[in-house]
N, CA, C and O atoms as CSV, one atom per row, in Angstrom:
chain,resi,resn,atom,element,x,y,z
A,1,UNK,N,N,-3.306,-54.644,-2.264
A,1,UNK,CA,C,-2.036,-54.014,-2.551
A,1,UNK,C,C,-2.142,-52.528,-2.248
A,1,UNK,O,O,-3.126,-51.879,-2.603
A,2,UNK,N,N,-1.121,-51.997,-1.587
A,2,UNK,CA,C,-1.099,-50.586,-1.213
A,2,UNK,C,C,-0.547,-49.745,-2.349
A,2,UNK,O,O,0.375,-50.147,-3.059
A,3,UNK,N,N,-1.131,-48.577,-2.500
A,3,UNK,CA,C,-0.598,-47.651,-3.494
A,3,UNK,C,C,0.675,-47.015,-2.938
A,3,UNK,O,O,0.877,-46.989,-1.723
A,4,UNK,N,N,1.525,-46.509,-3.813
A,4,UNK,CA,C,2.759,-45.879,-3.331
A,4,UNK,C,C,2.497,-44.716,-2.370
A,4,UNK,O,O,3.270,-44.495,-1.438
A,5,UNK,N,N,1.426,-43.986,-2.592
A,5,UNK,CA,C,1.108,-42.857,-1.723
A,5,UNK,C,C,0.726,-43.331,-0.326
A,5,UNK,O,O,1.193,-42.773,0.667
A,6,UNK,N,N,-0.118,-44.354,-0.240
A,6,UNK,CA,C,-0.520,-44.840,1.080
A,6,UNK,C,C,0.645,-45.538,1.782
A,6,UNK,O,O,0.760,-45.470,3.005
A,7,UNK,N,N,1.506,-46.205,1.019
A,7,UNK,CA,C,2.683,-46.823,1.613
A,7,UNK,C,C,3.619,-45.766,2.193
A,7,UNK,O,O,4.151,-45.930,3.291
A,8,UNK,N,N,3.814,-44.690,1.451
A,8,UNK,CA,C,4.653,-43.595,1.926
A,8,UNK,C,C,4.038,-42.947,3.162
A,8,UNK,O,O,4.750,-42.609,4.108
A,9,UNK,N,N,2.725,-42.774,3.157
A,9,UNK,CA,C,2.049,-42.187,4.321
A,9,UNK,C,C,2.212,-43.081,5.552
A,9,UNK,O,O,2.433,-42.590,6.659
A,10,UNK,N,N,2.102,-44.381,5.353
A,10,UNK,CA,C,2.279,-45.320,6.466
A,10,UNK,C,C,3.705,-45.266,7.002
A,10,UNK,O,O,3.914,-45.240,8.215
A,11,UNK,N,N,4.679,-45.250,6.107
A,11,UNK,CA,C,6.076,-45.181,6.530
A,11,UNK,C,C,6.378,-43.874,7.262
A,11,UNK,O,O,7.099,-43.871,8.260
A,12,UNK,N,N,5.831,-42.770,6.768
A,12,UNK,CA,C,6.031,-41.489,7.444
A,12,UNK,C,C,5.365,-41.476,8.822
A,12,UNK,O,O,5.888,-40.889,9.769
A,13,UNK,N,N,4.212,-42.124,8.919
A,13,UNK,CA,C,3.544,-42.231,10.214
A,13,UNK,C,C,4.376,-43.023,11.205
A,13,UNK,O,O,4.499,-42.637,12.367
A,14,UNK,N,N,4.954,-44.137,10.748
A,14,UNK,CA,C,5.847,-44.923,11.602
A,14,UNK,C,C,7.069,-44.116,12.029
A,14,UNK,O,O,7.472,-44.154,13.191
A,15,UNK,N,N,7.648,-43.393,11.091
A,15,UNK,CA,C,8.814,-42.580,11.392
A,15,UNK,C,C,8.480,-41.495,12.412
A,15,UNK,O,O,9.254,-41.242,13.336
A,16,UNK,N,N,7.328,-40.859,12.241
A,16,UNK,CA,C,6.919,-39.816,13.188
A,16,UNK,C,C,6.736,-40.395,14.584
A,16,UNK,O,O,7.173,-39.795,15.567
A,17,UNK,N,N,6.100,-41.546,14.679
A,17,UNK,CA,C,5.893,-42.183,15.986
A,17,UNK,C,C,7.226,-42.509,16.649
A,17,UNK,O,O,7.396,-42.290,17.848
A,18,UNK,N,N,8.168,-43.029,15.873
A,18,UNK,CA,C,9.470,-43.380,16.433
A,18,UNK,C,C,10.249,-42.145,16.859
A,18,UNK,O,O,10.942,-42.172,17.877
A,19,UNK,N,N,10.146,-41.069,16.099
A,19,UNK,CA,C,10.822,-39.828,16.484
A,19,UNK,C,C,10.211,-39.225,17.748
A,19,UNK,O,O,10.929,-38.684,18.589
A,20,UNK,N,N,8.889,-39.317,17.882
A,20,UNK,CA,C,8.242,-38.838,19.104
A,20,UNK,C,C,8.690,-39.664,20.304
A,20,UNK,O,O,8.916,-39.121,21.385
A,21,UNK,N,N,8.819,-40.967,20.118
A,21,UNK,CA,C,9.308,-41.842,21.188
A,21,UNK,C,C,10.740,-41.474,21.561
A,21,UNK,O,O,11.082,-41.419,22.742
A,22,UNK,N,N,11.570,-41.224,20.564
A,22,UNK,CA,C,12.961,-40.844,20.826
A,22,UNK,C,C,13.021,-39.523,21.591
A,22,UNK,O,O,13.805,-39.387,22.530
A,23,UNK,N,N,12.208,-38.559,21.200
A,23,UNK,CA,C,12.197,-37.266,21.895
A,23,UNK,C,C,11.756,-37.427,23.343
A,23,UNK,O,O,12.313,-36.795,24.241
A,24,UNK,N,N,10.759,-38.270,23.568
A,24,UNK,CA,C,10.291,-38.515,24.935
A,24,UNK,C,C,11.389,-39.161,25.773
A,24,UNK,O,O,11.591,-38.789,26.929
A,25,UNK,N,N,12.089,-40.115,25.199
A,25,UNK,CA,C,13.172,-40.769,25.935
A,25,UNK,C,C,14.293,-39.793,26.272
A,25,UNK,O,O,14.842,-39.837,27.373
A,26,UNK,N,N,14.635,-38.918,25.339
A,26,UNK,CA,C,15.680,-37.934,25.602
A,26,UNK,C,C,15.248,-36.992,26.729
A,26,UNK,O,O,16.052,-36.671,27.605
A,27,UNK,N,N,14.001,-36.550,26.716
A,27,UNK,CA,C,13.497,-35.677,27.776
A,27,UNK,C,C,13.514,-36.388,29.128
A,27,UNK,O,O,13.887,-35.786,30.135
A,28,UNK,N,N,13.117,-37.655,29.163
A,28,UNK,CA,C,13.129,-38.413,30.418
A,28,UNK,C,C,14.545,-38.576,30.942
A,28,UNK,O,O,14.779,-38.438,32.142
A,29,UNK,N,N,15.485,-38.867,30.065
A,29,UNK,CA,C,16.878,-39.014,30.494
A,29,UNK,C,C,17.427,-37.700,31.033
A,29,UNK,O,O,18.129,-37.692,32.044
A,30,UNK,N,N,17.115,-36.589,30.371
A,30,UNK,CA,C,17.595,-35.283,30.829
A,30,UNK,C,C,17.027,-34.958,32.209
A,30,UNK,O,O,17.752,-34.470,33.076
A,31,UNK,N,N,15.746,-35.221,32.418
A,31,UNK,CA,C,15.136,-34.961,33.721
A,31,UNK,C,C,15.740,-35.862,34.791
A,31,UNK,O,O,15.986,-35.414,35.911
A,32,UNK,N,N,15.977,-37.107,34.461
A,32,UNK,CA,C,16.583,-38.049,35.415
A,32,UNK,C,C,17.986,-37.598,35.804
A,32,UNK,O,O,18.342,-37.617,36.982
A,33,UNK,N,N,18.771,-37.199,34.835
A,33,UNK,CA,C,20.133,-36.747,35.101
A,33,UNK,C,C,20.122,-35.487,35.961
A,33,UNK,O,O,20.915,-35.365,36.894
A,34,UNK,N,N,19.238,-34.561,35.656
A,34,UNK,CA,C,19.144,-33.326,36.437
A,34,UNK,C,C,18.779,-33.623,37.884
A,34,UNK,O,O,19.357,-33.040,38.801
A,35,UNK,N,N,17.822,-34.526,38.100
A,35,UNK,CA,C,17.458,-34.913,39.476
A,35,UNK,C,C,18.635,-35.549,40.195
A,35,UNK,O,O,18.908,-35.231,41.352
A,36,UNK,N,N,19.327,-36.441,39.516
A,36,UNK,CA,C,20.470,-37.112,40.132
A,36,UNK,C,C,21.567,-36.114,40.507
A,36,UNK,O,O,22.143,-36.207,41.591
A,37,UNK,N,N,21.854,-35.175,39.631
A,37,UNK,CA,C,22.889,-34.178,39.908
A,37,UNK,C,C,22.481,-33.311,41.091
A,37,UNK,O,O,23.304,-33.038,41.964
A,38,UNK,N,N,21.235,-32.877,41.134
A,38,UNK,CA,C,20.764,-32.041,42.235
A,38,UNK,C,C,20.923,-32.758,43.574
A,38,UNK,O,O,21.505,-32.212,44.512
A,39,UNK,N,N,20.403,-33.986,43.660
A,39,UNK,CA,C,20.462,-34.720,44.921
A,39,UNK,C,C,21.888,-35.104,45.282
A,39,UNK,O,O,22.235,-35.143,46.462
A,40,UNK,N,N,22.716,-35.386,44.291
A,40,UNK,CA,C,24.114,-35.716,44.566
A,40,UNK,C,C,24.853,-34.515,45.149
A,40,UNK,O,O,25.600,-34.650,46.118
A,41,UNK,N,N,24.643,-33.353,44.560
A,41,UNK,CA,C,25.300,-32.144,45.052
A,41,UNK,C,C,24.808,-31.800,46.451
A,41,UNK,O,O,25.609,-31.473,47.328
A,42,UNK,N,N,23.505,-31.870,46.666
A,42,UNK,CA,C,22.954,-31.576,47.992
A,42,UNK,C,C,23.487,-32.553,49.030
A,42,UNK,O,O,23.868,-32.148,50.128
A,43,UNK,N,N,23.517,-33.826,48.692
A,43,UNK,CA,C,24.025,-34.840,49.607
A,43,UNK,C,C,25.506,-34.654,49.908
A,43,UNK,O,O,25.940,-34.797,51.051
A,44,UNK,N,N,26.273,-34.336,48.876
A,44,UNK,CA,C,27.699,-34.110,49.085
A,44,UNK,C,C,27.962,-32.903,49.978
A,44,UNK,O,O,28.829,-32.947,50.851
A,45,UNK,N,N,27.218,-31.836,49.760
A,45,UNK,CA,C,27.394,-30.653,50.603
A,45,UNK,C,C,27.036,-30.948,52.054
A,45,UNK,O,O,27.770,-30.559,52.962
A,46,UNK,N,N,25.930,-31.623,52.280
A,46,UNK,CA,C,25.515,-31.944,53.643
A,46,UNK,C,C,26.507,-32.892,54.310
A,46,UNK,O,O,26.861,-32.703,55.473
A,47,UNK,N,N,26.952,-33.901,53.583
A,47,UNK,CA,C,27.913,-34.846,54.150
A,47,UNK,C,C,29.245,-34.172,54.436
A,47,UNK,O,O,29.858,-34.426,55.473
A,48,UNK,N,N,29.699,-33.315,53.529
A,48,UNK,CA,C,30.968,-32.617,53.735
A,48,UNK,C,C,30.896,-31.701,54.951
A,48,UNK,O,O,31.835,-31.651,55.746
A,49,UNK,N,N,29.798,-30.981,55.099
A,49,UNK,CA,C,29.635,-30.104,56.259
A,49,UNK,C,C,29.589,-30.914,57.553
A,49,UNK,O,O,30.217,-30.541,58.544
A,50,UNK,N,N,28.855,-32.008,57.544
A,50,UNK,CA,C,28.787,-32.857,58.730
A,50,UNK,C,C,30.136,-33.452,59.090
A,50,UNK,O,O,30.509,-33.494,60.262
A,51,UNK,N,N,30.863,-33.909,58.092
A,51,UNK,CA,C,32.187,-34.476,58.332
A,51,UNK,C,C,33.152,-33.412,58.845
A,51,UNK,O,O,33.931,-33.666,59.765
A,52,UNK,N,N,33.101,-32.239,58.259
A,52,UNK,CA,C,33.964,-31.143,58.692
A,52,UNK,C,C,33.689,-30.759,60.145
A,52,UNK,O,O,34.620,-30.559,60.926
A,53,UNK,N,N,32.425,-30.660,60.499
A,53,UNK,CA,C,32.077,-30.329,61.884
A,53,UNK,C,C,32.495,-31.436,62.852
A,53,UNK,O,O,32.953,-31.151,63.958
A,54,UNK,N,N,32.340,-32.688,62.443
A,54,UNK,CA,C,32.764,-33.803,63.296
A,54,UNK,C,C,34.281,-33.789,63.490
A,54,UNK,O,O,34.765,-34.054,64.590
A,55,UNK,N,N,35.026,-33.485,62.440
A,55,UNK,CA,C,36.485,-33.418,62.547
A,55,UNK,C,C,36.893,-32.278,63.471
A,55,UNK,O,O,37.766,-32.451,64.321
A,56,UNK,N,N,36.267,-31.111,63.311
A,56,UNK,CA,C,36.575,-29.993,64.214
A,56,UNK,C,C,36.284,-30.364,65.659
A,56,UNK,O,O,37.067,-30.051,66.556
A,57,UNK,N,N,35.165,-31.025,65.881
A,57,UNK,CA,C,34.804,-31.434,67.240
A,57,UNK,C,C,35.861,-32.380,67.814
A,57,UNK,O,O,36.275,-32.229,68.963
A,58,UNK,N,N,36.296,-33.354,67.011
A,58,UNK,CA,C,37.313,-34.294,67.484
A,58,UNK,C,C,38.645,-33.599,67.763
A,58,UNK,O,O,39.304,-33.897,68.760
A,59,UNK,N,N,39.037,-32.687,66.901
A,59,UNK,CA,C,40.299,-31.976,67.117
A,59,UNK,C,C,40.245,-31.176,68.409
A,59,UNK,O,O,41.199,-31.187,69.186
A,60,UNK,N,N,39.148,-30.489,68.642
A,60,UNK,CA,C,38.996,-29.717,69.872
A,60,UNK,C,C,38.962,-30.652,71.085
A,60,UNK,O,O,39.554,-30.347,72.121
A,61,UNK,N,N,38.281,-31.774,70.959
A,61,UNK,CA,C,38.173,-32.708,72.087
A,61,UNK,C,C,39.534,-33.310,72.449
A,61,UNK,O,O,39.794,-33.574,73.623
A,62,UNK,N,N,40.390,-33.528,71.472
A,62,UNK,CA,C,41.700,-34.141,71.732
A,62,UNK,C,C,42.848,-33.144,71.551
A,62,UNK,O,O,43.972,-33.548,71.254
A,63,UNK,N,N,42.584,-31.882,71.723
A,63,UNK,CA,C,43.574,-30.835,71.462
A,63,UNK,C,C,44.848,-31.014,72.278
A,63,UNK,O,O,45.947,-30.855,71.748
A,64,UNK,N,N,44.720,-31.330,73.512
A,64,UNK,CA,C,45.887,-31.402,74.392
A,64,UNK,C,C,46.737,-32.654,74.162
A,64,UNK,O,O,47.963,-32.580,74.231
A,65,UNK,N,N,46.118,-33.782,73.894
A,65,UNK,CA,C,46.858,-35.040,73.882
A,65,UNK,C,C,47.192,-35.572,72.484
A,65,UNK,O,O,48.348,-35.884,72.201
A,66,UNK,N,N,46.195,-35.675,71.619
A,66,UNK,CA,C,46.386,-36.419,70.361
A,66,UNK,C,C,45.844,-35.668,69.142
A,66,UNK,O,O,45.257,-36.286,68.253
A,67,UNK,N,N,46.029,-34.370,69.088
A,67,UNK,CA,C,45.437,-33.616,67.970
A,67,UNK,C,C,46.015,-34.039,66.618
A,67,UNK,O,O,45.265,-34.125,65.646
A,68,UNK,N,N,47.314,-34.305,66.520
A,68,UNK,CA,C,47.906,-34.718,65.241
A,68,UNK,C,C,47.404,-36.092,64.808
A,68,UNK,O,O,47.187,-36.326,63.619
A,69,UNK,N,N,47.221,-36.993,65.755
A,69,UNK,CA,C,46.664,-38.301,65.433
A,69,UNK,C,C,45.242,-38.168,64.891
A,69,UNK,O,O,44.881,-38.802,63.899
A,70,UNK,N,N,44.442,-37.333,65.555
A,70,UNK,CA,C,43.055,-37.133,65.105
A,70,UNK,C,C,43.027,-36.499,63.722
A,70,UNK,O,O,42.221,-36.897,62.881
A,71,UNK,N,N,43.888,-35.522,63.471
A,71,UNK,CA,C,43.934,-34.888,62.151
A,71,UNK,C,C,44.340,-35.913,61.087
A,71,UNK,O,O,43.756,-35.940,60.003
A,72,UNK,N,N,45.321,-36.745,61.384
A,72,UNK,CA,C,45.751,-37.776,60.435
A,72,UNK,C,C,44.665,-38.801,60.155
A,72,UNK,O,O,44.434,-39.174,59.005
A,73,UNK,N,N,43.998,-39.256,61.216
A,73,UNK,CA,C,42.910,-40.225,61.027
A,73,UNK,C,C,41.747,-39.611,60.255
A,73,UNK,O,O,41.148,-40.269,59.404
A,74,UNK,N,N,41.427,-38.357,60.547
A,74,UNK,CA,C,40.337,-37.684,59.844
A,74,UNK,C,C,40.670,-37.523,58.359
A,74,UNK,O,O,39.808,-37.687,57.496
A,75,UNK,N,N,41.928,-37.200,58.081
A,75,UNK,CA,C,42.357,-37.080,56.679
A,75,UNK,C,C,42.226,-38.418,55.957
A,75,UNK,O,O,41.722,-38.474,54.835
A,76,UNK,N,N,42.673,-39.479,56.592
A,76,UNK,CA,C,42.546,-40.813,56.002
A,76,UNK,C,C,41.097,-41.198,55.765
A,76,UNK,O,O,40.755,-41.754,54.722
A,77,UNK,N,N,40.246,-40.897,56.743
A,77,UNK,CA,C,38.817,-41.187,56.602
A,77,UNK,C,C,38.222,-40.444,55.411
A,77,UNK,O,O,37.462,-41.018,54.631
A,78,UNK,N,N,38.572,-39.170,55.273
A,78,UNK,CA,C,38.050,-38.375,54.152
A,78,UNK,C,C,38.515,-38.945,52.811
A,78,UNK,O,O,37.742,-38.996,51.854
A,79,UNK,N,N,39.756,-39.364,52.745
A,79,UNK,CA,C,40.267,-39.941,51.496
A,79,UNK,C,C,39.565,-41.259,51.161
A,79,UNK,O,O,39.247,-41.514,49.999
A,80,UNK,N,N,39.326,-42.084,52.159
A,80,UNK,CA,C,38.621,-43.356,51.927
A,80,UNK,C,C,37.188,-43.103,51.472
A,80,UNK,O,O,36.703,-43.767,50.556
A,81,UNK,N,N,36.510,-42.150,52.102
A,81,UNK,CA,C,35.140,-41.811,51.702
A,81,UNK,C,C,35.119,-41.274,50.268
A,81,UNK,O,O,34.240,-41.625,49.480
A,82,UNK,N,N,36.092,-40.423,49.937
A,82,UNK,CA,C,36.166,-39.891,48.573
A,82,UNK,C,C,36.382,-40.980,47.540
A,82,UNK,O,O,35.741,-40.975,46.489
A,83,UNK,N,N,37.274,-41.909,47.825
A,83,UNK,CA,C,37.524,-43.015,46.908
A,83,UNK,C,C,36.293,-43.905,46.767
A,83,UNK,O,O,35.932,-44.305,45.660
A,84,UNK,N,N,35.652,-44.213,47.888
A,84,UNK,CA,C,34.433,-45.029,47.843
A,84,UNK,C,C,33.335,-44.358,47.040
A,84,UNK,O,O,32.631,-45.014,46.273
A,85,UNK,N,N,33.189,-43.057,47.215
A,85,UNK,CA,C,32.168,-42.312,46.466
A,85,UNK,C,C,32.456,-42.341,44.972
A,85,UNK,O,O,31.546,-42.515,44.162
A,86,UNK,N,N,33.713,-42.173,44.614
A,86,UNK,CA,C,34.085,-42.212,43.198
A,86,UNK,C,C,33.780,-43.576,42.592
A,86,UNK,O,O,33.323,-43.655,41.452
A,87,UNK,N,N,34.025,-44.642,43.333
A,87,UNK,CA,C,33.730,-45.990,42.829
A,87,UNK,C,C,32.232,-46.219,42.662
A,87,UNK,O,O,31.804,-46.865,41.705
A,88,UNK,N,N,31.435,-45.691,43.590
A,88,UNK,CA,C,29.977,-45.828,43.484
A,88,UNK,C,C,29.457,-45.072,42.263
A,88,UNK,O,O,28.612,-45.586,41.530
A,89,UNK,N,N,29.954,-43.861,42.042
A,89,UNK,CA,C,29.523,-43.070,40.882
A,89,UNK,C,C,29.918,-43.779,39.589
A,89,UNK,O,O,29.129,-43.838,38.646
A,90,UNK,N,N,31.129,-44.314,39.542
A,90,UNK,CA,C,31.578,-45.025,38.339
A,90,UNK,C,C,30.693,-46.241,38.056
A,90,UNK,O,O,30.336,-46.498,36.907
A,91,UNK,N,N,30.344,-46.979,39.098
A,91,UNK,CA,C,29.474,-48.147,38.917
A,91,UNK,C,C,28.091,-47.716,38.439
A,91,UNK,O,O,27.490,-48.384,37.597
A,92,UNK,N,N,27.587,-46.612,38.967
A,92,UNK,CA,C,26.283,-46.120,38.543
A,92,UNK,C,C,26.269,-45.675,37.096
A,92,UNK,O,O,25.289,-45.893,36.384
A,93,UNK,N,N,27.344,-45.058,36.659
A,93,UNK,CA,C,27.423,-44.621,35.267
A,93,UNK,C,C,27.518,-45.801,34.310
A,93,UNK,O,O,27.011,-45.737,33.190
A,94,UNK,N,N,28.156,-46.865,34.741
A,94,UNK,CA,C,28.282,-48.040,33.880
A,94,UNK,C,C,26.978,-48.824,33.760
A,94,UNK,O,O,26.767,-49.516,32.765
A,95,UNK,N,N,26.108,-48.728,34.751
A,95,UNK,CA,C,24.890,-49.531,34.746
A,95,UNK,C,C,23.676,-48.781,34.220
A,95,UNK,O,O,22.564,-49.307,34.269
A,96,UNK,N,N,23.860,-47.581,33.723
A,96,UNK,CA,C,22.709,-46.804,33.231
A,96,UNK,C,C,22.171,-47.423,31.940
A,96,UNK,O,O,22.911,-48.078,31.206
A,97,UNK,N,N,20.885,-47.214,31.669
A,97,UNK,CA,C,20.322,-47.767,30.430
A,97,UNK,C,C,20.895,-47.035,29.211
A,97,UNK,O,O,21.280,-45.869,29.294
A,98,UNK,N,N,20.942,-47.731,28.104
A,98,UNK,CA,C,21.456,-47.134,26.882
A,98,UNK,C,C,20.563,-46.010,26.381
A,98,UNK,O,O,19.350,-46.036,26.588
A,99,UNK,N,N,21.153,-45.037,25.732
A,99,UNK,CA,C,20.416,-43.912,25.197
A,99,UNK,C,C,19.495,-44.394,24.072
A,99,UNK,O,O,19.931,-45.087,23.152
A,100,UNK,N,N,18.246,-44.027,24.157
A,100,UNK,CA,C,17.224,-44.356,23.156
A,100,UNK,C,C,17.007,-45.863,23.015
A,100,UNK,O,O,16.703,-46.349,21.926
A,101,UNK,N,N,17.162,-46.589,24.100
A,101,UNK,CA,C,17.009,-48.048,24.048
A,101,UNK,C,C,15.607,-48.449,23.597
A,101,UNK,O,O,15.459,-49.381,22.806
A,102,UNK,N,N,14.579,-47.761,24.087
A,102,UNK,CA,C,13.208,-48.082,23.694
A,102,UNK,C,C,12.954,-47.821,22.218
A,102,UNK,O,O,12.287,-48.612,21.551
A,103,UNK,N,N,13.480,-46.722,21.710
A,103,UNK,CA,C,13.311,-46.393,20.294
A,103,UNK,C,C,14.006,-47.426,19.411
A,103,UNK,O,O,13.449,-47.868,18.406
A,104,UNK,N,N,15.203,-47.799,19.784
A,104,UNK,CA,C,15.943,-48.796,19.001
A,104,UNK,C,C,15.202,-50.129,19.002
A,104,UNK,O,O,15.132,-50.814,17.982
A,105,UNK,N,N,14.650,-50.488,20.164
A,105,UNK,CA,C,13.887,-51.738,20.254
A,105,UNK,C,C,12.650,-51.696,19.352
A,105,UNK,O,O,12.353,-52.675,18.668
A,106,UNK,N,N,11.937,-50.586,19.346
A,106,UNK,CA,C,10.753,-50.456,18.493
A,106,UNK,C,C,11.124,-50.486,17.011
A,106,UNK,O,O,10.420,-51.099,16.209
A,107,UNK,N,N,12.220,-49.832,16.648
A,107,UNK,CA,C,12.654,-49.871,15.253
A,107,UNK,C,C,13.037,-51.294,14.835
A,107,UNK,O,O,12.785,-51.697,13.700
A,108,UNK,N,N,13.636,-52.040,15.736
A,108,UNK,CA,C,13.977,-53.434,15.435
A,108,UNK,C,C,12.715,-54.263,15.226
A,108,UNK,O,O,12.668,-55.107,14.331
A,109,UNK,N,N,11.686,-54.028,16.049
A,109,UNK,CA,C,10.412,-54.740,15.872
A,109,UNK,C,C,9.787,-54.408,14.526
A,109,UNK,O,O,9.273,-55.285,13.831
A,110,UNK,N,N,9.840,-53.110,14.163
A,110,UNK,CA,C,9.308,-52.706,12.853
A,110,UNK,C,C,10.053,-53.405,11.731
A,110,UNK,O,O,9.449,-53.882,10.770
A,111,UNK,N,N,11.357,-53.460,11.859
A,111,UNK,CA,C,12.180,-54.092,10.825
A,111,UNK,C,C,11.874,-55.593,10.739
A,111,UNK,O,O,11.780,-56.153,9.648
A,112,UNK,N,N,11.721,-56.230,11.898
A,112,UNK,CA,C,11.381,-57.655,11.893
A,112,UNK,C,C,10.000,-57.905,11.297
A,112,UNK,O,O,9.784,-58.916,10.630
A,113,UNK,N,N,9.067,-56.986,11.537
A,113,UNK,CA,C,7.717,-57.150,11.003
A,113,UNK,C,C,7.691,-57.016,9.478
A,113,UNK,O,O,6.846,-57.618,8.815
A,114,UNK,N,N,8.607,-56.235,8.930
A,114,UNK,CA,C,8.646,-56.056,7.475
A,114,UNK,C,C,9.258,-57.261,6.764
A,114,UNK,O,O,9.107,-57.415,5.552
A,115,UNK,N,N,9.940,-58.102,7.510
A,115,UNK,CA,C,10.526,-59.295,6.909
A,115,UNK,C,C,12.006,-59.101,6.629
A,115,UNK,O,O,12.558,-58.028,6.871
A,116,UNK,N,N,12.636,-60.132,6.125
A,116,UNK,CA,C,14.084,-60.040,5.855
A,116,UNK,C,C,14.375,-59.065,4.727
A,116,UNK,O,O,13.550,-58.881,3.832
A,117,UNK,N,N,15.551,-58.437,4.768
A,117,UNK,CA,C,15.900,-57.498,3.678
A,117,UNK,C,C,16.121,-58.256,2.375
A,117,UNK,O,O,16.531,-59.416,2.376
A,118,UNK,N,N,15.845,-57.586,1.274
A,118,UNK,CA,C,15.991,-58.258,-0.040
A,118,UNK,C,C,17.408,-58.593,-0.372
A,118,UNK,O,O,17.678,-59.154,-1.434
């Protein structure tokens, strides 16, 4: 039989371990989000510049005959790309792992190990 002091020490040790796990998960999520934002912004800037230059090239190439058609098609293309990008981002946000999922799972295991509540 455990004394109340050793039981309290054990419970505090479990709590400390779970809090350390939670802190680690929060740090990992923050780093992951920061990386994703950086690469997303860089990719968007590069793609936007490339698309803009391609549109300018097409407008100049068709200046005499079909410049309004090229401008209209380029506008439509940009809108479709923007909509597609928004849908991809929305899908990515919906499929992300839950916050502190590992900590919650460990706490559930601890609770199951202690047995049913009185």
